[in-house]
Structure formats: C-alpha cells, structure tokens
N, C-alpha and C positions, 0 to 999 in steps of 0.2 A: 814394432816387430818387422824387420826387413828380412825376408827369406826368398828373394828373387830366385826362381828356378824355372826350368823349362816346363811347359805344360805337358802333363802325361797323356793328354787326349789328342792334341793336334801336333805335338812335338816341335812346333815352330814358334808358338807364342811363349810369353813369359808370364808367370803368375805374379800379380801385383796386389799389394794391400790396399785397403780403403783410402788411406792418405796419399797413395801414389796415383790414384785415378783422377781423371779430370771431372769437372762438374757434369758434363754430358755422360761420361762413363758411369758415374755414380747413379744417375737417373736410370740408366739401363739396368744396373744391378738391382735397384729398388723394385723394378718391374719383373725381375726374374723370379720364378717360383722358388720358394725357400722351404726347407724342412720346418715343420712345426716345433721341432725340438730347440730351435734357436731364436732368441729375441733379436731385434734389430741391432741393439747396442753390442751384443756378443758377436753377431755376424760381422759387424763393421770392424771390431777389434781383432778378431781371430782368423777370419776367412780371407782367402785370396782368390782372384779371378784372372782368367786369361781373356784379354780383350780381343783376341783373334777369334776364338770359338765360344767364349763365355762359359767355359768350364769353371766350376767353383770347387775350391779345396779348403779344408780346415786342417792345417798342419799336415800330418801324415795320412789323414782320412779324406777321401775324396767324396764329393757330393755331386752325383750326376743326375 
C-alpha cells in the first residue's frame, strides 16, 4: 500500500509505509506509543509515519 502524502501535522514531511522505512526508522516506530486497538502486524501493514515529526496515520484516520 503506497499512499505517500504530506504529513498533516508538520506539513513538511511525507507519510511512509513500514516497507519504506529504513531499519533504524523501524526501530524508532517500534518504540513509539501505539494504540491498544492495533496489533503489531496490523500496524505495520496499514499505518504510515512521518520520519520528520513521527506523526502516525492509519489511512484517513490520524493517531496522535
């Protein structure tokens, strides 16, 4: 799922999917607080992150 788009929080970064993140960026994401509603596998397959401000988004729904 590639949906690169501008970050709605910082407006400068780009939202990237799990497979687009580097190994170091994935380690940061693993340490970010996550909603209890999402398991790791679902989070990796559906969510996107801005590597500038670490905003997390799930499609049209934002997770701040």
